[in-house]
C-alpha positions in Angstrom: -30.5 -78.5 -2.2 -27.7 -80.8 -0.9 -24.5 -79.5 0.7 -22.5 -81.0 -2.2 -24.5 -79.1 -4.8 -24.1 -75.9 -2.8 -20.3 -76.6 -2.6 -20.2 -77.2 -6.3 -21.8 -73.8 -7.1 -19.8 -71.9 -4.5 -16.5 -73.4 -5.8 -16.9 -71.5 -9.1 -17.4 -68.1 -7.5 -13.8 -67.0 -6.9 -13.3 -66.6 -10.7 -16.1 -64.1 -11.1 -16.1 -60.3 -11.4 -19.1 -58.3 -10.2 -19.9 -54.6 -10.4 -22.3 -53.1 -7.8 -23.8 -49.7 -8.8 -25.8 -47.7 -6.3 -26.0 -45.5 -3.2 -23.0 -45.8 -1.0 -23.5 -45.5 2.7 -21.3 -45.5 5.8 -23.0 -47.4 8.6 -22.0 -46.2 12.1 -23.0 -48.2 15.2 -22.8 -46.5 18.6 -23.0 -49.1 21.4 -23.7 -48.2 25.0 -25.7 -48.6 28.1 -28.7 -46.7 29.4 -29.5 -46.7 33.1 -31.3 -43.4 33.6 -33.7 -41.0 31.9 -32.5 -37.6 30.8 -33.7 -34.7 33.0 -34.1 -32.6 29.7 -36.6 -34.9 28.0 -38.2 -38.3 28.4 -35.4 -40.2 26.6 -32.7 -42.5 27.8 -29.2 -41.2 28.5 -26.8 -43.5 26.5 -23.3 -43.9 27.9 -21.2 -44.9 24.9 -18.9 -47.9 25.3 -17.7 -48.4 21.7 -18.3 -47.4 18.1 -18.0 -49.5 14.9 -18.3 -48.7 11.2 -19.3 -50.8 8.2 -19.8 -50.3 4.5 -23.5 -49.8 4.0 -26.0 -49.7 1.1 -24.4 -50.7 -2.2 -21.1 -50.9 -0.4 -22.5 -53.6 1.9 -23.6 -55.6 -1.2 -20.0 -55.4 -2.4 -18.8 -56.5 1.0 -21.1 -59.5 0.9 -19.9 -60.4 -2.5 -16.2 -60.2 -1.5 -16.6 -63.1 0.8 -17.1 -65.3 -2.3 -16.2 -63.5 -5.6 -12.6 -62.9 -6.7 -13.1 -59.4 -8.1 -15.7 -56.9 -6.8 -16.1 -53.3 -8.0 -18.3 -50.6 -6.5 -19.6 -47.6 -8.5 -21.2 -44.7 -6.7 -20.7 -41.2 -5.4 -19.1 -39.9 -2.2 -18.2 -36.5 -0.9 -14.8 -35.0 -0.3 -15.1 -35.5 3.5 -13.8 -37.7 6.3 -16.8 -40.0 6.0 -15.8 -40.8 2.4 -12.2 -41.4 3.5 -13.5 -43.8 6.2 -15.7 -45.7 3.8 -12.9 -45.9 1.2 -10.6 -47.3 3.8 -13.1 -49.9 4.9 -13.7 -51.0 1.3 -10.0 -51.1 0.7 -9.6 -53.4 3.7 -12.0 -55.8 2.0 -10.1 -55.6 -1.2 -13.0 -54.0 -3.1 -11.9 -52.0 -6.1 -12.5 -48.2 -5.8 -11.6 -47.5 -9.4 -15.3 -46.6 -10.2 -15.8 -44.4 -7.1 -16.5 -40.7 -7.9 -15.8 -38.0 -5.4 -17.7 -34.7 -5.5 -16.9 -31.8 -3.1 -20.5 -30.6 -3.3 -21.9 -33.9 -2.2 -22.3 -35.2 1.4 -21.4 -38.8 2.0 -24.4 -40.6 3.3 -24.0 -41.8 7.0 -26.5 -43.8 9.0 -25.9 -43.8 12.7 -27.6 -46.4 14.9 -27.6 -46.1 18.7 -27.6 -49.6 20.2 -28.4 -50.4 23.9 -28.4 -54.0 25.1 -28.6 -55.2 21.5 -31.6 -53.1 20.7 -31.6 -50.1 18.4 -32.8 -47.0 20.3 -32.7 -44.5 17.4 -31.2 -44.0 14.0 -29.8 -40.7 12.7 -29.4 -40.2 8.9 -27.1 -37.7 7.3 -27.7 -37.5 3.6 -28.2 -35.2 0.7 -30.1 -36.7 -2.2 -28.2 -35.8 -5.4 -27.9 -37.7 -8.6 -24.9 -37.9 -10.9 -24.3 -34.9 -13.1 -24.3 -35.4 -16.9 -20.5 -35.4 -16.9 -20.4 -37.9 -14.0 -22.9 -40.2 -15.8 -20.9 -40.2 -19.0 -17.7 -41.0 -17.1 -19.5 -43.9 -15.3 -20.7 -45.3 -18.7 -17.3 -45.1 -20.2 -15.8 -47.0 -17.2 -18.5 -49.7 -17.5 -17.9 -50.1 -21.3 -14.1 -50.5 -20.6 -14.6 -53.1 -17.8 -17.4 -55.2 -19.2 -15.1 -57.9 -20.6 -13.9 -58.5 -17.0 -17.4 -58.6 -15.5 -19.8 -61.5 -15.1 -22.7 -59.6 -13.5 -23.9 -56.1 -12.6 -26.0 -55.4 -9.5 -28.1 -52.2 -9.1 -28.6 -51.5 -5.4 -31.1 -48.6 -5.1 -31.5 -47.1 -1.6 -33.6 -44.2 -3.1 -30.9 -41.6 -2.5 -30.9 -40.2 -6.0 -27.9 -41.8 -7.7 -29.8 -44.1 -10.1 -31.7 -42.4 -12.9 -33.7 -44.0 -15.7 -31.6 -42.9 -18.7 -28.4 -44.1 -17.2 -29.9 -47.3 -15.9 -31.4 -48.1 -19.4 -28.0 -47.5 -21.1 -26.2 -49.8 -18.6 -28.7 -52.6 -19.0 -28.5 -52.4 -22.7 -24.7 -52.6 -22.6 -24.8 -55.6 -20.2 -27.5 -57.5 -22.2 -25.5 -57.1 -25.4 -22.5 -58.6 -23.6 -24.6 -61.5 -22.1 -24.1 -60.4 -18.4 -26.3 -61.2 -15.5 -28.1 -58.1 -14.3 -29.9 -58.0 -11.0 -31.7 -55.2 -9.1 -32.6 -54.4 -5.5 -35.2 -51.7 -6.2 -36.6 -48.8 -4.1 -40.2 -47.7 -4.4 -39.3 -44.1 -3.7 -37.3 -44.1 -6.9 -39.8 -45.2 -9.5 -37.6 -46.7 -12.2 -38.6 -49.2 -14.7 -36.4 -52.4 -14.7 -37.0 -53.8 -18.1 -35.2 -56.9 -19.5 -33.0 -57.7 -16.4 -32.2 -61.1 -15.1 -33.8 -60.6 -11.7 -35.3 -58.1 -9.4 -35.3 -58.7 -5.6 -37.7 -56.4 -3.7 -39.0 -57.1 -0.2 -42.8 -57.5 0.3 -43.5 -53.8 1.0 -41.4 -52.7 -1.9 -43.1 -55.1 -4.2 -46.6 -53.9 -3.2 -45.5 -50.3 -3.7 -43.9 -50.9 -7.1 -47.0 -52.8 -8.3 -49.3 -50.0 -7.1 -51.3 -52.3 -4.9 -52.3 -51.2 -1.4 -50.5 -53.1 1.4 -52.3 -56.1 2.9 -51.0 -58.1 5.8 -49.3 -61.4 4.9 -51.2 -64.7 4.8 -49.6 -68.0 5.7 -48.7 -70.0 3.7 -47.4 -67.5 1.1 -48.6 -69.7 -1.8 -52.2 -69.0 -0.6 -51.6 -65.2 -0.3 -53.6 -64.1 -3.3 -52.6 -60.5 -2.9 -48.9 -61.4 -3.0 -49.5 -63.6 -6.0 -51.2 -60.7 -7.8 -48.3 -58.4 -7.0 -45.9 -60.9 -8.4 -47.9 -61.3 -11.6 -48.2 -57.5 -12.0 -44.4 -56.9 -11.6 -43.5 -59.7 -13.9 -45.6 -58.1 -16.6 -44.5 -54.5 -15.7 -40.8 -55.2 -15.7 -40.6 -58.1 -18.2 -38.2 -59.7 -15.8 -36.9 -63.3 -16.0 -36.9 -63.8 -12.2 -38.7 -61.9 -9.5 -37.5 -62.8 -6.0 -39.7 -61.3 -3.3 -38.1 -61.5 0.2 -40.8 -62.1 2.9 -38.9 -61.8 6.2 -40.1 -64.5 8.6 -41.9 -66.2 5.7 -38.8 -66.7 3.6 -38.9 -65.8 -0.1 -41.2 -66.2 -3.1 -39.7 -66.8 -6.5 -41.7 -65.8 -9.6 -39.7 -67.3 -12.6 -40.6 -66.9 -16.2 -42.7 -69.9 -17.4 -42.9 -71.5 -14.0 -45.5 -71.4 -11.1 -44.6 -69.3 -8.1 -42.2 -71.1 -5.7 -42.1 -70.6 -2.0 -38.8 -70.9 0.0 -39.4 -71.1 3.8 -37.1 -69.0 6.0 -33.9 -70.4 7.4 -33.5 -67.9 10.2 -33.2 -69.5 13.6 -33.0 -66.2 15.6 -33.4 -62.6 14.4 -31.2 -60.0 16.0 -30.9 -57.4 13.3 -32.3 -57.2 9.8 -29.9 -54.4 8.7 -28.5 -55.3 5.3 -30.4 -58.6 4.9 -31.6 -57.6 1.5 -28.0 -56.8 0.5 -27.0 -60.3 1.4 -30.0 -61.8 -0.5 -29.2 -60.1 -3.8 -25.4 -60.7 -3.5 -25.8 -64.5 -3.1 -28.7 -64.8 -5.5 -26.6 -63.1 -8.2 -23.4 -65.0 -7.5 -25.3 -68.3 -7.5 -26.8 -67.5 -10.9 -23.3 -66.8 -12.2 -22.2 -70.1 -10.8 -24.6 -72.0 -12.9 -27.4 -72.4 -10.3 -31.0 -72.5 -11.5 -33.2 -69.7 -10.2 -34.7 -72.0 -7.5 -31.2 -73.1 -6.4 -30.0 -69.5 -6.3 -33.0 -68.5 -4.2 -32.3 -71.4 -1.8 -28.6 -70.3 -1.4 -29.7 -66.7 -1.0 -32.3 -67.7 1.6 -29.7 -69.6 3.7 -27.3 -66.7 3.6 -30.0 -64.2 4.7 -31.1 -66.5 7.5 -27.5 -66.4 8.8 -26.9 -62.6 8.7 -30.2 -61.7 10.5 -28.8 -63.7 13.4 -25.9 -61.3 13.7 -25.8 -57.7 15.1 -24.8 -54.9 12.8 -24.4 -54.8 9.0 -23.2 -58.4 8.7 -21.9 -60.8 6.1 -21.9 -64.5 5.7 -18.8 -66.7 5.1 -18.5 -69.7 2.9 -18.0 -72.0 5.9 -21.2 -70.7 7.6 -23.2 -71.1 4.4 -22.1 -74.6 3.7 -22.7 -75.5 7.4 -26.3 -74.3 7.1 -27.0 -76.9 4.4 -25.8 -79.6 6.7 -28.4 -78.5 9.3 
């Protein structure tokens, strides 16, 4: 794709409204140095130099969208705790609407803490309580979606397998969106075995795709178009989910697009250096969805998504990509 075509697509995005539904996470990064081993156990002693916080999970998809789209809404569940306050403050700073956020005093806001030493992750600590929406909370969410559908161009389901997304609710939302002609995309999680029928696109990574297809993992083959196991997985999922577009992210191999009525299409990676893959899938689905809203073909949308993902993996932390960075990557 040319830079001019990418610019044409991106120029349309500020007018769009996107709703992200999924597991909301507060990403905490603890940065430090380690010069000695603990006398208590064979582990490094990390002397903390700074801490940083970012919206994670579905909230990070919303953050990626906000760099381009005019209106971004996030729907999910948080607790009545300081971590929820911190996450809400971060989202507010990015001008992401919190109208669809539900707070539950019995719920623990999900926090992922990463300890980083010399730009390398030493350990990750997860604090989470897997709880889905109650019947009352689900009905409240559905009423909100019905009310806001006229202001939306797309709905993104971001499933981190923490229990929020359940089949009945998902089916009802997809039905509402399809009747209104909205783009619906999904970043699935194999731990939450939902069926994603009749959506615009599903964007699993390679391991998620194999798990969802029920096919044992096999190491990648290069080039991807000669990877018969991957091609089988794509065919199985296209049939299983009846999906228009299946975009499988392949890390250093780029992406593979399985589009309805077309042969599989391989998109080589754009990453120059890989520092941190945290949130790369969030960036991929955000830009793929936005590009489709902007009139891009599935192949063009995958190309834009691939460029964006290649940029964020070159950054440390849960990162986003800017319009200027994305357009510059097409010049290169």
